[in-house]
C-alpha positions as CSV (number, residue, x, y, z in Angstrom):
1,X,137.8,102.9,118.2
2,X,138.9,101.9,114.7
3,X,138.4,104.3,111.9
4,X,135.3,103.4,110.0
5,X,135.3,104.0,106.2
6,X,132.9,106.4,104.7
7,X,130.9,105.2,101.7
8,X,131.4,108.6,100.0
9,X,135.1,109.0,99.1
10,X,137.1,110.7,96.4
11,X,137.0,108.7,93.2
12,X,139.4,110.4,90.8
13,X,136.6,110.5,88.3
14,X,137.0,113.4,85.7
15,X,134.7,116.3,86.6
16,X,134.2,117.4,83.0
17,X,133.2,113.9,81.9
18,X,130.7,113.7,84.8
19,X,129.2,117.1,84.0
20,X,128.8,116.0,80.4
21,X,126.4,113.2,81.6
22,X,124.1,115.4,83.6
23,X,120.5,115.4,82.4
24,X,118.4,117.3,81.6
25,X,120.4,119.9,79.6
26,X,119.2,122.8,81.9
27,X,120.6,120.9,84.9
28,X,123.9,120.4,83.0
29,X,124.1,124.1,82.3
30,X,123.4,125.0,85.9
31,X,125.9,122.4,87.1
32,X,128.6,124.3,85.1
33,X,127.5,127.5,86.7
34,X,127.7,125.9,90.2
35,X,131.1,124.4,89.5
36,X,132.5,127.9,88.6
37,X,130.7,129.5,91.6
38,X,132.1,126.9,94.1
39,X,135.6,127.1,92.6
40,X,135.6,130.9,92.7
41,X,134.2,131.1,96.2
42,X,136.3,128.5,97.8
43,X,139.5,128.7,95.8
44,X,139.6,124.9,95.8
45,X,139.8,122.5,92.9
46,X,136.8,120.2,92.4
47,X,137.0,116.5,93.3
48,X,134.5,113.8,92.6
49,X,133.2,112.2,95.8
50,X,131.3,109.0,95.1
51,X,129.6,108.7,91.8
52,X,127.7,112.1,91.8
53,X,129.0,114.7,94.3
54,X,131.5,117.4,93.3
55,X,133.4,118.5,96.4
56,X,135.6,121.5,97.2
57,X,138.0,121.2,100.1
58,X,138.1,118.5,102.6
59,X,138.3,118.0,106.4
60,X,139.2,115.3,108.9
61,X,136.7,114.8,111.7
62,X,136.9,112.9,115.0
63,X,133.7,112.6,117.1
64,X,133.7,112.0,120.8
65,X,132.6,108.4,120.1
66,X,136.0,107.9,118.4
67,X,134.6,107.6,114.9
68,X,136.7,109.6,112.5
69,X,137.1,110.1,108.8
70,X,137.5,112.5,105.9
71,X,134.7,114.3,104.0
72,X,134.2,117.1,101.5
73,X,134.1,120.6,103.0
74,X,131.4,121.8,100.6
75,X,130.0,120.9,97.2
76,X,127.0,119.9,95.2
77,X,125.3,117.1,93.2
78,X,123.3,118.0,90.2
79,X,120.4,115.6,90.7
80,X,117.5,115.3,88.3
81,X,114.8,116.6,90.6
82,X,116.9,119.3,92.4
83,X,120.5,120.3,92.9
84,X,121.8,119.1,96.3
85,X,124.1,121.7,97.8
86,X,126.4,120.4,100.6
87,X,127.1,123.7,102.3
88,X,126.2,123.5,106.0
89,X,127.7,120.7,108.0
90,X,124.7,120.7,110.2
91,X,126.2,122.4,113.2
92,X,125.2,126.1,112.9
93,X,122.1,128.1,112.2
94,X,122.4,130.1,109.0
95,X,118.8,131.2,109.0
96,X,119.7,134.8,108.5
97,X,121.4,134.0,105.2
98,X,118.9,131.3,104.2
99,X,116.1,133.8,104.6
100,X,117.6,135.9,101.7
101,X,118.6,132.9,99.5
102,X,115.3,132.4,97.7
103,X,113.3,129.2,97.1
104,X,114.9,126.2,98.6
105,X,114.3,123.2,100.8
106,X,116.5,122.4,103.8
107,X,117.8,118.9,104.7
108,X,120.0,117.9,107.6
109,X,123.2,119.1,106.1
110,X,122.3,120.2,102.6
111,X,120.0,122.5,100.6
112,X,117.8,121.4,97.7
113,X,117.3,123.9,94.9
114,X,115.1,123.1,91.9
115,X,116.7,125.7,89.5
116,X,119.3,128.4,90.0
117,X,116.9,131.1,88.9
118,X,115.0,130.4,92.1
119,X,117.9,131.7,94.3
120,X,120.2,134.6,94.6
121,X,123.7,133.4,93.6
122,X,125.4,136.2,95.6
123,X,123.7,135.0,98.8
124,X,124.7,131.4,97.9
125,X,128.3,132.6,97.8
126,X,127.8,134.2,101.2
127,X,126.4,130.9,102.5
128,X,129.2,128.8,101.1
129,X,131.8,131.1,102.8
130,X,129.9,131.1,106.1
131,X,129.6,127.3,106.1
132,X,133.3,126.9,105.4
133,X,134.3,129.4,108.1
134,X,132.2,127.6,110.6
135,X,133.4,124.2,109.6
136,X,137.1,125.4,109.7
137,X,136.5,126.5,113.2
138,X,135.7,123.0,114.2
139,X,137.9,120.9,111.9
140,X,140.5,122.5,109.7
141,X,139.5,122.6,106.1
142,X,142.2,121.7,103.6
143,X,142.4,122.5,99.9
144,X,141.7,119.8,97.3
């Protein structure tokens, strides 16, 4: 099966310029905190994926169907309503960690956090590490 192209791909957009556009100001400040936290936790440089996702690390996947592609290993998007945290690739149950995280909503493969004061950032670090370890066991995670 031919390789289909993902809509969300690295753009080369400048991270600092993107972060300077985040509104409201509280979200912009929290996005700076998240950027440092993800960089420190992963050891990976940030890369813009699409117009609004900051990713750390990448992996190549190939499904049994033959579909394959590349995607960010972990990251976040500072959306107006809530930060979208792309931590769990949707393959493992991290309930034991999530139960200690604080106030959040769970999507298929991401978390939604209204404000960082709602969560425990040390538990978020633990979750990022667990998500990356699990992902790397399926598809090797490469630095960005």
